[in-house]
MOPAC internal coordinates of N, CA, C and O (Angstrom, degrees):
PM7 1SCF
backbone

  N    0.0000 0     0.00 0     0.00 0    0    0    0
  C    1.4590 1     0.00 0     0.00 0    1    0    0
  C    1.5194 1   109.50 1     0.00 0    2    1    0
  O    1.2310 1   121.32 1   -45.45 1    3    2    1
  N    1.3314 1   115.09 1   134.55 1    3    2    1
  C    1.4609 1   121.10 1   179.68 1    5    3    2
  C    1.5177 1   110.14 1   -67.00 1    6    5    3
  O    1.2310 1   121.06 1   -42.49 1    7    6    5
  N    1.3343 1   115.58 1   137.51 1    7    6    5
  C    1.4517 1   120.46 1   176.46 1    9    7    6
  C    1.5247 1   108.83 1  -130.39 1   10    9    7
  O    1.2310 1   120.88 1   -48.90 1   11   10    9
  N    1.3294 1   115.93 1   131.10 1   11   10    9
  C    1.4518 1   122.60 1  -179.92 1   13   11   10
  C    1.5231 1   108.44 1  -124.80 1   14   13   11
  O    1.2310 1   120.52 1   -52.20 1   15   14   13
  N    1.3299 1   116.61 1   127.80 1   15   14   13
  C    1.4612 1   120.65 1  -178.15 1   17   15   14
  C    1.5238 1   108.84 1  -129.42 1   18   17   15
  O    1.2310 1   121.03 1   -65.21 1   19   18   17
  N    1.3409 1   115.63 1   114.79 1   19   18   17
  C    1.4609 1   121.49 1   179.92 1   21   19   18
  C    1.5222 1   111.23 1   -87.78 1   22   21   19
  O    1.2310 1   121.30 1   -25.32 1   23   22   21
  N    1.3246 1   115.11 1   154.68 1   23   22   21
  C    1.4580 1   122.00 1   173.08 1   25   23   22
  C    1.5191 1   108.21 1  -155.91 1   26   25   23
  O    1.2310 1   120.75 1   -11.96 1   27   26   25
  N    1.3226 1   116.16 1   168.04 1   27   26   25
  C    1.4479 1   120.65 1   173.65 1   29   27   26
  C    1.5192 1   115.65 1   104.10 1   30   29   27
  O    1.2310 1   120.35 1   175.85 1   31   30   29
  N    1.3334 1   116.94 1    -4.15 1   31   30   29
  C    1.4477 1   118.86 1   177.72 1   33   31   30
  C    1.5174 1   111.61 1   -69.76 1   34   33   31
  O    1.2310 1   120.97 1    -9.69 1   35   34   33
  N    1.3280 1   115.76 1   170.31 1   35   34   33
  C    1.4506 1   119.96 1   179.35 1   37   35   34
  C    1.5066 1   111.21 1   168.33 1   38   37   35
  O    1.2310 1   121.26 1    14.03 1   39   38   37
  N    1.3227 1   115.19 1  -165.97 1   39   38   37
  C    1.4616 1   121.94 1  -179.31 1   41   39   38
  C    1.5180 1   109.26 1  -114.03 1   42   41   39
  O    1.2310 1   120.93 1   -49.71 1   43   42   41
  N    1.3180 1   115.83 1   130.29 1   43   42   41
  C    1.4558 1   121.72 1   178.93 1   45   43   42
  C    1.5208 1   109.06 1  -139.28 1   46   45   43
  O    1.2310 1   121.29 1   -16.61 1   47   46   45
  N    1.3353 1   115.14 1   163.39 1   47   46   45
  C    1.4585 1   119.66 1   174.12 1   49   47   46
  C    1.5229 1   109.58 1   -86.89 1   50   49   47
  O    1.2310 1   121.16 1   -22.21 1   51   50   49
  N    1.3043 1   115.39 1   157.79 1   51   50   49
  C    1.4565 1   121.01 1   177.62 1   53   51   50
  C    1.5249 1   109.80 1   -54.40 1   54   53   51
  O    1.2310 1   121.42 1   -41.99 1   55   54   53
  N    1.3369 1   114.88 1   138.01 1   55   54   53
  C    1.4527 1   120.79 1  -176.39 1   57   55   54
  C    1.5114 1   114.00 1    92.99 1   58   57   55
  O    1.2310 1   120.45 1   168.22 1   59   58   57
  N    1.3130 1   116.75 1   -11.78 1   59   58   57
  C    1.4587 1   121.05 1  -179.03 1   61   59   58
  C    1.5148 1   112.57 1   -82.38 1   62   61   59
  O    1.2310 1   121.55 1     4.12 1   63   62   61
  N    1.3348 1   114.64 1  -175.88 1   63   62   61
  C    1.4632 1   121.61 1  -176.44 1   65   63   62
  C    1.5224 1   110.88 1  -132.78 1   66   65   63
  O    1.2310 1   121.34 1   -28.02 1   67   66   65
  N    1.3097 1   115.05 1   151.98 1   67   66   65
  C    1.4594 1   122.98 1   171.42 1   69   67   66
  C    1.5184 1   107.95 1  -143.92 1   70   69   67
  O    1.2310 1   120.89 1   -27.16 1   71   70   69
  N    1.3221 1   115.90 1   152.84 1   71   70   69
  C    1.4610 1   120.69 1   172.23 1   73   71   70
  C    1.5172 1   109.14 1  -123.40 1   74   73   71
  O    1.2310 1   121.09 1   -60.97 1   75   74   73
  N    1.3232 1   115.53 1   119.03 1   75   74   73
  C    1.4553 1   122.01 1   176.24 1   77   75   74
  C    1.5242 1   109.32 1   -90.53 1   78   77   75
  O    1.2310 1   121.56 1   -35.18 1   79   78   77
  N    1.3258 1   114.62 1   144.82 1   79   78   77
  C    1.4602 1   121.36 1   176.21 1   81   79   78
  C    1.5138 1   109.39 1  -124.06 1   82   81   79
  O    1.2310 1   120.94 1   -29.65 1   83   82   81
  N    1.3168 1   115.81 1   150.35 1   83   82   81
  C    1.4631 1   121.74 1   176.59 1   85   83   82
  C    1.5223 1   107.82 1  -137.09 1   86   85   83
  O    1.2310 1   120.98 1   -70.35 1   87   86   85
  N    1.3310 1   115.74 1   109.65 1   87   86   85
  C    1.4621 1   121.11 1   177.68 1   89   87   86
  C    1.5169 1   108.74 1   -84.85 1   90   89   87
  O    1.2310 1   120.66 1   -56.02 1   91   90   89
  N    1.3216 1   116.34 1   123.98 1   91   90   89
  C    1.4624 1   122.13 1  -176.42 1   93   91   90
  C    1.5209 1   110.42 1  -108.78 1   94   93   91
  O    1.2310 1   121.11 1   -53.22 1   95   94   93
  N    1.3204 1   115.49 1   126.78 1   95   94   93
  C    1.4615 1   120.57 1   178.24 1   97   95   94
  C    1.5093 1   110.09 1  -111.08 1   98   97   95
  O    1.2310 1   121.05 1   -35.67 1   99   98   97
  N    1.3643 1   115.59 1   144.33 1   99   98   97
  C    1.4669 1   121.54 1   177.99 1  101   99   98
  C    1.5247 1   110.64 1    54.09 1  102  101   99
  O    1.2310 1   121.12 1  -139.33 1  103  102  101
  N    1.3057 1   115.46 1    40.67 1  103  102  101
  C    1.4581 1   120.84 1  -176.10 1  105  103  102
  C    1.5201 1   108.34 1  -144.94 1  106  105  103
  O    1.2310 1   119.78 1   -87.66 1  107  106  105
  N    1.3234 1   118.03 1    92.34 1  107  106  105
  C    1.4747 1   119.09 1   175.28 1  109  107  106
  C    1.5166 1   110.19 1   -70.46 1  110  109  107
  O    1.2310 1   119.94 1   -56.52 1  111  110  109
  N    1.3219 1   117.72 1   123.48 1  111  110  109
  C    1.4586 1   121.60 1  -174.99 1  113  111  110
  C    1.5230 1   112.05 1   -58.73 1  114  113  111
  O    1.2310 1   119.87 1   154.01 1  115  114  113
  N    1.3120 1   117.85 1   -25.99 1  115  114  113
  C    1.4539 1   120.28 1  -179.27 1  117  115  114
  C    1.5169 1   113.80 1   -65.35 1  118  117  115
  O    1.2310 1   119.76 1   164.31 1  119  118  117
  N    1.3277 1   118.06 1   -15.69 1  119  118  117
  C    1.4572 1   121.43 1  -177.91 1  121  119  118
  C    1.5295 1   113.91 1  -108.43 1  122  121  119
  O    1.2310 1   120.38 1  -175.71 1  123  122  121
  N    1.3225 1   116.88 1     4.29 1  123  122  121
  C    1.4671 1   119.75 1  -171.89 1  125  123  122
  C    1.5159 1   112.64 1  -134.93 1  126  125  123
  O    1.2310 1   121.29 1   -35.14 1  127  126  125
  N    1.3377 1   115.13 1   144.86 1  127  126  125
  C    1.4532 1   121.38 1   158.99 1  129  127  126
  C    1.5229 1   106.67 1   -81.51 1  130  129  127
  O    1.2310 1   120.36 1   -36.13 1  131  130  129
  N    1.3206 1   116.91 1   143.87 1  131  130  129
  C    1.4571 1   122.18 1   178.80 1  133  131  130
  C    1.5181 1   109.54 1  -124.02 1  134  133  131
  O    1.2310 1   120.93 1   -32.50 1  135  134  133
  N    1.3282 1   115.83 1   147.50 1  135  134  133
  C    1.4473 1   118.17 1  -177.78 1  137  135  134
  C    1.5137 1   113.51 1  -152.90 1  138  137  135
  O    1.2310 1   121.51 1   -19.04 1  139  138  137
  N    1.3209 1   114.72 1   160.96 1  139  138  137
  C    1.4610 1   123.32 1   170.20 1  141  139  138
  C    1.5230 1   108.22 1  -115.16 1  142  141  139
  O    1.2310 1   121.32 1   -44.94 1  143  142  141
  N    1.3198 1   115.08 1   135.06 1  143  142  141
  C    1.4522 1   123.46 1   178.03 1  145  143  142
  C    1.5253 1   107.80 1  -127.98 1  146  145  143
  O    1.2310 1   121.07 1   -16.05 1  147  146  145
  N    1.3304 1   115.57 1   163.95 1  147  146  145
  C    1.4638 1   118.98 1   175.30 1  149  147  146
  C    1.5120 1   109.85 1  -144.63 1  150  149  147
  O    1.2310 1   121.50 1   -23.61 1  151  150  149
  N    1.3266 1   114.73 1   156.39 1  151  150  149
  C    1.4569 1   120.25 1  -178.50 1  153  151  150
  C    1.5089 1   109.97 1  -148.86 1  154  153  151
  O    1.2310 1   120.97 1   -41.50 1  155  154  153
  N    1.3379 1   115.74 1   138.50 1  155  154  153
  C    1.4540 1   122.81 1   172.90 1  157  155  154
  C    1.5236 1   107.78 1  -116.32 1  158  157  155
  O    1.2310 1   120.14 1   -24.74 1  159  158  157
  N    1.3298 1   117.34 1   155.26 1  159  158  157
  C    1.4671 1   120.26 1  -177.21 1  161  159  158
  C    1.5189 1   111.79 1   -55.61 1  162  161  159
  O    1.2310 1   120.93 1   -47.35 1  163  162  161
  N    1.3183 1   115.82 1   132.65 1  163  162  161
  C    1.4463 1   121.03 1   177.07 1  165  163  162
  C    1.5143 1   114.76 1    83.80 1  166  165  163
  O    1.2310 1   120.39 1   179.51 1  167  166  165
  N    1.3174 1   116.86 1    -0.49 1  167  166  165
  C    1.4617 1   120.20 1  -179.89 1  169  167  166
  C    1.5222 1   110.12 1  -121.25 1  170  169  167
  O    1.2310 1   121.27 1   -22.21 1  171  170  169
  N    1.3285 1   115.18 1   157.79 1  171  170  169
  C    1.4554 1   120.00 1   176.61 1  173  171  170
  C    1.5296 1   110.38 1   -72.22 1  174  173  171
  O    1.2310 1   121.64 1   -25.20 1  175  174  173
  N    1.3358 1   114.47 1   154.80 1  175  174  173
  C    1.4471 1   119.06 1   176.73 1  177  175  174
  C    1.5323 1   109.58 1   -64.02 1  178  177  175
  O    1.2310 1   120.52 1   -44.72 1  179  178  177
  N    1.3218 1   116.61 1   135.28 1  179  178  177
  C    1.4623 1   122.67 1  -174.98 1  181  179  178
  C    1.5198 1   110.17 1  -109.80 1  182  181  179
  O    1.2310 1   120.97 1   -44.46 1  183  182  181
  N    1.3247 1   115.75 1   135.54 1  183  182  181
  C    1.4516 1   121.25 1   176.04 1  185  183  182
  C    1.5317 1   108.55 1   -76.80 1  186  185  183
  O    1.2310 1   119.49 1   -52.79 1  187  186  185
  N    1.3117 1   118.57 1   127.21 1  187  186  185
  C    1.4595 1   122.75 1  -176.67 1  189  187  186
  C    1.5283 1   111.42 1  -103.68 1  190  189  187
  O    1.2310 1   120.48 1   127.10 1  191  190  189
  N    1.3201 1   116.69 1   -52.90 1  191  190  189
  C    1.4675 1   120.99 1  -177.02 1  193  191  190
  C    1.5215 1   109.44 1  -159.60 1  194  193  191
  O    1.2310 1   121.11 1   -34.77 1  195  194  193
  N    1.3362 1   115.48 1   145.23 1  195  194  193
  C    1.4590 1   120.20 1   178.45 1  197  195  194
  C    1.5217 1   110.02 1  -136.14 1  198  197  195
  O    1.2310 1   121.01 1   -21.25 1  199  198  197
  N    1.3266 1   115.68 1   158.75 1  199  198  197
  C    1.4630 1   120.67 1  -175.73 1  201  199  198
  C    1.5249 1   109.71 1  -160.79 1  202  201  199
  O    1.2310 1   120.65 1   -24.76 1  203  202  201
  N    1.3050 1   116.36 1   155.24 1  203  202  201
  C    1.4557 1   122.05 1   164.32 1  205  203  202
  C    1.5246 1   106.58 1  -141.15 1  206  205  203
  O    1.2310 1   120.42 1   -11.71 1  207  206  205
  N    1.3241 1   116.81 1   168.29 1  207  206  205
  C    1.4680 1   118.57 1  -178.85 1  209  207  206
  C    1.5236 1   111.14 1   -71.90 1  210  209  207
  O    1.2310 1   120.34 1   170.61 1  211  210  209
  N    1.3445 1   116.96 1    -9.39 1  211  210  209
  C    1.4587 1   120.69 1  -176.45 1  213  211  210
  C    1.5189 1   112.59 1  -100.80 1  214  213  211
  O    1.2310 1   119.99 1   166.37 1  215  214  213
  N    1.3330 1   117.62 1   -13.63 1  215  214  213
  C    1.4596 1   120.56 1  -168.97 1  217  215  214
  C    1.5156 1   111.37 1  -134.19 1  218  217  215
  O    1.2310 1   121.30 1   -22.07 1  219  218  217
  N    1.3083 1   115.13 1   157.93 1  219  218  217
  C    1.4556 1   120.88 1   174.44 1  221  219  218
  C    1.5314 1   109.29 1   -72.07 1  222  221  219
  O    1.2310 1   120.16 1   -25.57 1  223  222  221
  N    1.3210 1   117.30 1   154.43 1  223  222  221
  C    1.4650 1   119.92 1  -179.16 1  225  223  222
  C    1.5243 1   112.66 1   -67.94 1  226  225  223
  O    1.2310 1   121.63 1   -23.65 1  227  226  225
  N    1.3215 1   114.48 1   156.35 1  227  226  225
  C    1.4618 1   122.50 1   170.93 1  229  227  226
  C    1.5241 1   107.63 1  -120.25 1  230  229  227
  O    1.2310 1   120.74 1   -34.32 1  231  230  229
  N    1.3400 1   116.18 1   145.68 1  231  230  229
  C    1.4538 1   121.27 1  -177.55 1  233  231  230
  C    1.5271 1   110.90 1  -132.24 1  234  233  231
  O    1.2310 1   121.68 1   -28.93 1  235  234  233
  N    1.3321 1   114.39 1   151.07 1  235  234  233
  C    1.4567 1   119.30 1   168.80 1  237  235  234
  C    1.5211 1   108.13 1   -67.03 1  238  237  235
  O    1.2310 1   120.40 1   -32.54 1  239  238  237
  N    1.3223 1   116.85 1   147.46 1  239  238  237
  C    1.4668 1   120.91 1  -179.65 1  241  239  238
  C    1.5224 1   111.29 1   -57.12 1  242  241  239
  O    1.2310 1   120.37 1   146.72 1  243  242  241
  N    1.3144 1   116.89 1   -33.28 1  243  242  241
  C    1.4629 1   121.06 1  -175.14 1  245  243  242
  C    1.5316 1   113.19 1   -68.91 1  246  245  243
  O    1.2310 1   120.10 1   163.51 1  247  246  245
  N    1.3387 1   117.41 1   -16.49 1  247  246  245
  C    1.4655 1   119.44 1  -177.17 1  249  247  246
  C    1.5258 1   112.54 1  -119.03 1  250  249  247
  O    1.2310 1   119.81 1   175.99 1  251  250  249
  N    1.3215 1   117.97 1    -4.01 1  251  250  249
  C    1.4708 1   120.21 1  -178.98 1  253  251  250
  C    1.5171 1   110.84 1   -57.12 1  254  253  251
  O    1.2310 1   121.17 1   -44.82 1  255  254  253
  N    1.3343 1   115.37 1   135.18 1  255  254  253
  C    1.4535 1   121.01 1  -179.99 1  257  255  254
  C    1.5076 1   114.02 1    84.10 1  258  257  255
  O    1.2310 1   119.89 1   169.69 1  259  258  257
  N    1.3302 1   117.82 1   -10.31 1  259  258  257
  C    1.4721 1   120.95 1   179.85 1  261  259  258
  C    1.5288 1   111.94 1  -116.61 1  262  261  259
  O    1.2310 1   120.09 1   145.10 1  263  262  261
  N    1.3272 1   117.43 1   -34.90 1  263  262  261
  C    1.4622 1   122.00 1  -177.12 1  265  263  262
  C    1.5256 1   109.48 1  -108.18 1  266  265  263
  O    1.2310 1   120.97 1   -31.88 1  267  266  265
  N    1.3351 1   115.76 1   148.12 1  267  266  265
  C    1.4545 1   121.69 1   176.11 1  269  267  266
  C    1.5222 1   109.54 1  -135.08 1  270  269  267
  O    1.2310 1   120.84 1   -57.26 1  271  270  269
  N    1.3229 1   116.00 1   122.74 1  271  270  269
  C    1.4654 1   121.40 1   175.80 1  273  271  270
  C    1.5205 1   108.45 1   -96.42 1  274  273  271
  O    1.2310 1   120.99 1   -39.15 1  275  274  273
  N    1.3204 1   115.72 1   140.85 1  275  274  273
  C    1.4613 1   120.25 1   178.28 1  277  275  274
  C    1.5199 1   109.13 1  -152.74 1  278  277  275
  O    1.2310 1   121.16 1   -14.06 1  279  278  277
  N    1.3203 1   115.39 1   165.94 1  279  278  277
  C    1.4612 1   118.98 1   178.61 1  281  279  278
  C    1.5129 1   109.88 1  -141.43 1  282  281  279
  O    1.2310 1   121.15 1   -39.39 1  283  282  281
  N    1.3217 1   115.41 1   140.61 1  283  282  281
  C    1.4574 1   123.04 1   177.39 1  285  283  282
  C    1.5252 1   106.56 1  -106.32 1  286  285  283
  O    1.2310 1   120.63 1   -74.98 1  287  286  285
  N    1.3293 1   116.39 1   105.02 1  287  286  285
  C    1.4579 1   119.67 1  -175.62 1  289  287  286
  C    1.5210 1   112.34 1   -66.59 1  290  289  287
  O    1.2310 1   120.26 1   146.43 1  291  290  289
  N    1.3275 1   117.12 1   -33.57 1  291  290  289
  C    1.4606 1   120.06 1  -179.50 1  293  291  290
  C    1.5266 1   111.14 1   -66.36 1  294  293  291
  O    1.2310 1   120.79 1   144.34 1  295  294  293
  N    1.3308 1   116.10 1   -35.66 1  295  294  293
  C    1.4644 1   120.42 1  -179.56 1  297  295  294
  C    1.5173 1   112.64 1   -95.98 1  298  297  295
  O    1.2310 1   120.55 1   176.18 1  299  298  297
  N    1.3270 1   116.55 1    -3.82 1  299  298  297
  C    1.4620 1   121.31 1  -176.66 1  301  299  298
  C    1.5349 1   111.25 1    50.98 1  302  301  299
  O    1.2310 1   121.60 1  -132.14 1  303  302  301
  N    1.3187 1   114.54 1    47.86 1  303  302  301
  C    1.4596 1   121.08 1  -176.36 1  305  303  302
  C    1.5212 1   110.05 1  -129.33 1  306  305  303
  O    1.2310 1   121.19 1   -43.38 1  307  306  305
  N    1.3176 1   115.33 1   136.62 1  307  306  305
  C    1.4608 1   124.03 1   176.02 1  309  307  306
  C    1.5226 1   108.42 1  -102.81 1  310  309  307
  O    1.2310 1   120.51 1   -37.33 1  311  310  309
  N    1.3255 1   116.63 1   142.67 1  311  310  309
  C    1.4624 1   121.43 1  -178.27 1  313  311  310
  C    1.5271 1   110.19 1  -126.60 1  314  313  311
  O    1.2310 1   121.63 1   -23.66 1  315  314  313
  N    1.3241 1   114.49 1   156.34 1  315  314  313
  C    1.4611 1   121.71 1   168.82 1  317  315  314
  C    1.5233 1   106.80 1  -137.96 1  318  317  315
  O    1.2310 1   121.11 1   -73.50 1  319  318  317
  N    1.3296 1   115.48 1   106.50 1  319  318  317
  C    1.4562 1   121.13 1   174.85 1  321  319  318
  C    1.5177 1   108.60 1   -86.21 1  322  321  319
  O    1.2310 1   120.81 1   -57.98 1  323  322  321
  N    1.3193 1   116.06 1   122.02 1  323  322  321
  C    1.4611 1   120.82 1  -176.07 1  325  323  322
  C    1.5241 1   108.68 1  -117.89 1  326  325  323
  O    1.2310 1   120.72 1   -64.00 1  327  326  325
  N    1.3123 1   116.23 1   116.00 1  327  326  325
  C    1.4638 1   122.63 1   179.26 1  329  327  326
  C    1.5186 1   110.16 1  -115.64 1  330  329  327
  O    1.2310 1   120.88 1   -15.56 1  331  330  329
  N    1.3199 1   115.92 1   164.44 1  331  330  329
  C    1.4696 1   121.45 1   178.64 1  333  331  330
  C    1.5240 1   111.04 1    48.40 1  334  333  331
  O    1.2310 1   121.09 1  -131.49 1  335  334  333
  N    1.3055 1   115.52 1    48.51 1  335  334  333
  C    1.4605 1   120.54 1  -175.53 1  337  335  334
  C    1.5260 1   111.02 1   -64.41 1  338  337  335
  O    1.2310 1   121.56 1   -34.43 1  339  338  337
  N    1.3367 1   114.62 1   145.57 1  339  338  337
  C    1.4561 1   122.70 1  -179.93 1  341  339  338
  C    1.5243 1   108.91 1  -119.88 1  342  341  339
  O    1.2310 1   119.77 1   -23.03 1  343  342  341
  N    1.3276 1   118.04 1   156.97 1  343  342  341
  C    1.4700 1   119.54 1   177.09 1  345  343  342
  C    1.5335 1   112.75 1   -55.53 1  346  345  343
  O    1.2310 1   120.22 1   147.61 1  347  346  345
  N    1.3163 1   117.19 1   -32.39 1  347  346  345
  C    1.4614 1   119.79 1   179.63 1  349  347  346
  C    1.5212 1   113.44 1   -72.22 1  350  349  347
  O    1.2310 1   120.00 1   173.91 1  351  350  349
  N    1.3244 1   117.61 1    -6.09 1  351  350  349
  C    1.4710 1   120.59 1   173.24 1  353  351  350
  C    1.5297 1   111.69 1   -82.70 1  354  353  351
  O    1.2310 1   120.39 1   172.83 1  355  354  353
  N    1.3193 1   116.87 1    -7.17 1  355  354  353
  C    1.4577 1   120.57 1   178.71 1  357  355  354
  C    1.5208 1   110.39 1   -60.22 1  358  357  355
  O    1.2310 1   120.93 1   -54.94 1  359  358  357
  N    1.3414 1   115.83 1   125.06 1  359  358  357
  C    1.4629 1   120.63 1  -176.92 1  361  359  358
  C    1.5211 1   109.33 1  -177.43 1  362  361  359
  O    1.2310 1   121.41 1    -8.88 1  363  362  361
  N    1.3200 1   114.92 1   171.12 1  363  362  361
  C    1.4567 1   122.21 1   168.10 1  365  363  362
  C    1.5262 1   106.80 1   -89.94 1  366  365  363
  O    1.2310 1   120.66 1   -59.05 1  367  366  365
  N    1.3178 1   116.35 1   120.95 1  367  366  365
  C    1.4601 1   121.56 1  -175.47 1  369  367  366
  C    1.5307 1   109.95 1  -100.90 1  370  369  367
  O    1.2310 1   121.64 1   -47.99 1  371  370  369
  N    1.3399 1   114.46 1   132.01 1  371  370  369
  C    1.4571 1   121.37 1  -178.37 1  373  371  370
  C    1.5221 1   110.85 1  -117.58 1  374  373  371
  O    1.2310 1   121.40 1   -38.22 1  375  374  373
  N    1.3126 1   114.93 1   141.78 1  375  374  373
  C    1.4530 1   123.01 1   168.52 1  377  375  374
  C    1.5292 1   107.39 1   -93.58 1  378  377  375
  O    1.2310 1   120.38 1   -37.46 1  379  378  377
  N    1.3306 1   116.87 1   142.54 1  379  378  377
  C    1.4605 1   119.73 1  -178.34 1  381  379  378
  C    1.5212 1   110.44 1  -145.36 1  382  381  379
  O    1.2310 1   121.55 1   -24.82 1  383  382  381
  N    1.3335 1   114.65 1   155.18 1  383  382  381
  C    1.4621 1   121.67 1   178.61 1  385  383  382
  C    1.5191 1   109.76 1  -131.30 1  386  385  383
  O    1.2310 1   120.48 1   -35.22 1  387  386  385
  N    1.3180 1   116.70 1   144.78 1  387  386  385
  C    1.4578 1   121.67 1   175.77 1  389  387  386
  C    1.5221 1   108.65 1  -124.91 1  390  389  387
  O    1.2310 1   120.97 1   -60.87 1  391  390  389
  N    1.3072 1   115.75 1   119.13 1  391  390  389
  C    1.4550 1   119.60 1   179.45 1  393  391  390
  C    1.5120 1   111.52 1   157.09 1  394  393  391
  O    1.2310 1   120.20 1    11.58 1  395  394  393
  N    1.3284 1   117.23 1  -168.42 1  395  394  393
  C    1.4627 1   124.65 1     2.79 1  397  395  394
  C    1.5271 1   111.66 1   -72.97 1  398  397  395
  O    1.2310 1   121.13 1   -33.11 1  399  398  397
  N    1.3234 1   115.45 1   146.89 1  399  398  397
  C    1.4514 1   122.24 1  -179.32 1  401  399  398
  C    1.5156 1   109.60 1  -136.95 1  402  401  399
  O    1.2310 1   121.53 1   -16.61 1  403  402  401
  N    1.3263 1   114.67 1   163.39 1  403  402  401
  C    1.4585 1   120.40 1  -179.88 1  405  403  402
  C    1.5197 1   112.19 1  -118.48 1  406  405  403
  O    1.2310 1   120.49 1   170.27 1  407  406  405
  N    1.3212 1   116.66 1    -9.73 1  407  406  405
  C    1.4661 1   121.33 1  -179.57 1  409  407  406
  C    1.5166 1   107.99 1  -116.86 1  410  409  407
  O    1.2310 1   121.16 1   -49.56 1  411  410  409
  N    1.3241 1   115.39 1   130.44 1  411  410  409
  C    1.4562 1   120.62 1  -176.79 1  413  411  410
  C    1.5303 1   110.12 1  -134.00 1  414  413  411
  O    1.2310 1   121.90 1   -31.94 1  415  414  413
  N    1.3130 1   113.96 1   148.06 1  415  414  413
  C    1.4565 1   122.62 1   165.40 1  417  415  414
  C    1.5229 1   105.78 1  -161.62 1  418  417  415
  O    1.2310 1   120.81 1   -15.03 1  419  418  417
  N    1.2974 1   116.06 1   164.97 1  419  418  417
  C    1.4523 1   119.00 1   177.56 1  421  419  418
  C    1.5177 1   111.38 1   -59.97 1  422  421  419
  O    1.2310 1   120.97 1   139.52 1  423  422  421
  N    1.3193 1   115.75 1   -40.48 1  423  422  421
  C    1.4650 1   120.13 1  -178.76 1  425  423  422
  C    1.5284 1   111.38 1   -69.80 1  426  425  423
  O    1.2310 1   120.39 1   141.88 1  427  426  425
  N    1.3268 1   116.86 1   -38.12 1  427  426  425
  C    1.4664 1   120.45 1   178.41 1  429  427  426
  C    1.5197 1   110.05 1   -62.80 1  430  429  427
  O    1.2310 1   120.08 1   134.04 1  431  430  429
  N    1.3216 1   117.44 1   -45.96 1  431  430  429
  C    1.4664 1   119.53 1  -179.48 1  433  431  430
  C    1.5253 1   111.23 1   -66.86 1  434  433  431
  O    1.2310 1   120.06 1   145.99 1  435  434  433
  N    1.3145 1   117.49 1   -34.01 1  435  434  433
  C    1.4639 1   120.03 1   179.75 1  437  435  434
  C    1.5327 1   111.48 1   -67.90 1  438  437  435
  O    1.2310 1   119.78 1   141.76 1  439  438  437
  N    1.3147 1   118.02 1   -38.24 1  439  438  437
  C    1.4614 1   121.26 1  -173.41 1  441  439  438
  C    1.5254 1   114.20 1  -100.27 1  442  441  439
  O    1.2310 1   120.08 1  -179.59 1  443  442  441
  N    1.3331 1   117.45 1     0.41 1  443  442  441
  C    1.4690 1   120.53 1  -175.71 1  445  443  442
  C    1.5234 1   112.43 1   -63.33 1  446  445  443
  O    1.2310 1   121.61 1   -26.20 1  447  446  445
  N    1.3349 1   114.53 1   153.80 1  447  446  445
  C    1.4678 1   121.51 1   174.83 1  449  447  446
  C    1.5235 1   107.08 1   -91.06 1  450  449  447
  O    1.2310 1   120.24 1   -87.80 1  451  450  449
  N    1.2855 1   117.15 1    92.20 1  451  450  449
  C    1.4511 1   122.46 1  -174.35 1  453  451  450
  C    1.5263 1   111.34 1   -61.20 1  454  453  451
  O    1.2310 1   120.73 1   -45.40 1  455  454  453
  N    1.3309 1   116.21 1   134.60 1  455  454  453
  C    1.4618 1   120.05 1  -170.67 1  457  455  454
  C    1.5249 1   114.32 1  -116.83 1  458  457  455
  O    1.2310 1   119.60 1  -178.35 1  459  458  457
  N    1.3226 1   118.38 1     1.65 1  459  458  457
  C    1.4620 1   121.30 1   175.00 1  461  459  458
  C    1.5199 1   108.12 1  -134.85 1  462  461  459
  O    1.2310 1   120.79 1   -44.43 1  463  462  461
  N    1.3181 1   116.10 1   135.57 1  463  462  461
  C    1.4724 1   121.15 1  -172.01 1  465  463  462
  C    1.5167 1   111.42 1  -135.24 1  466  465  463
  O    1.2310 1   121.11 1   -33.46 1  467  466  465
  N    1.3404 1   115.48 1   146.54 1  467  466  465
  C    1.4426 1   121.14 1   169.08 1  469  467  466
  C    1.5176 1   110.51 1   -82.59 1  470  469  467
  O    1.2310 1   121.39 1     3.52 1  471  470  469
  N    1.3255 1   114.95 1  -176.48 1  471  470  469
  C    1.4666 1   120.15 1  -176.75 1  473  471  470
  C    1.5221 1   112.66 1   -87.81 1  474  473  471
  O    1.2310 1   120.13 1   166.62 1  475  474  473
  N    1.3206 1   117.36 1   -13.38 1  475  474  473
  C    1.4583 1   121.63 1   178.00 1  477  475  474
  C    1.5155 1   113.17 1    96.82 1  478  477  475
  O    1.2310 1   121.27 1   -28.30 1  479  478  477
  N    1.3306 1   115.17 1   151.70 1  479  478  477
  C    1.4653 1   121.96 1   175.15 1  481  479  478
  C    1.5253 1   107.74 1  -137.07 1  482  481  479
  O    1.2310 1   120.55 1   -45.78 1  483  482  481
  N    1.3213 1   116.55 1   134.22 1  483  482  481
  C    1.4639 1   121.69 1  -172.54 1  485  483  482
  C    1.5262 1   111.01 1   -83.44 1  486  485  483
  O    1.2310 1   121.24 1   -46.49 1  487  486  485
  N    1.3104 1   115.24 1   133.51 1  487  486  485
  C    1.4621 1   122.90 1   172.78 1  489  487  486
  C    1.5234 1   107.74 1  -119.71 1  490  489  487
  O    1.2310 1   120.75 1   -54.53 1  491  490  489
  N    1.3201 1   116.17 1   125.47 1  491  490  489
  C    1.4545 1   121.78 1   179.49 1  493  491  490
  C    1.5209 1   108.83 1  -125.87 1  494  493  491
  O    1.2310 1   120.86 1   -56.69 1  495  494  493
  N    1.3448 1   115.95 1   123.31 1  495  494  493
  C    1.4581 1   121.61 1  -178.89 1  497  495  494
  C    1.5298 1   108.00 1  -116.25 1  498  497  495
  O    1.2310 1   120.68 1   -58.39 1  499  498  497
  N    1.3065 1   116.31 1   121.61 1  499  498  497
  C    1.4562 1   120.67 1  -178.70 1  501  499  498
  C    1.5269 1   110.10 1  -102.18 1  502  501  499
  O    1.2310 1   121.64 1   -31.29 1  503  502  501
  N    1.3239 1   114.47 1   148.71 1  503  502  501
  C    1.4736 1   119.53 1  -178.05 1  505  503  502
  C    1.5206 1   111.26 1   -87.39 1  506  505  503
  O    1.2310 1   120.10 1   180.00 1  507  506  505

């Protein structure tokens, strides 16, 4: 069974940076799309960034130029580097995986119905 464990959340002031990590167990990155999502109370879960080892990352317009998704295949870990944080980035951030699959593209990973989720890590940005 796939296991995803996020870490790295916290509280920062606007303009600051955080790096989220997601340790993936029993999940070879070559068979999965990987993504970061976020959710605030009363709102739907929002897609933030997605990636696979075969495709370039995709980002939500709201985070382009500020966030960077990456993956370390040797460590089986997914990252989200968040710079120039804004108060509106405050949310519970989730790591997610979609697969196993055999067909990949940037668009497929962006629009996939992710079927494995971590427990989430809270990010709070104060003004």
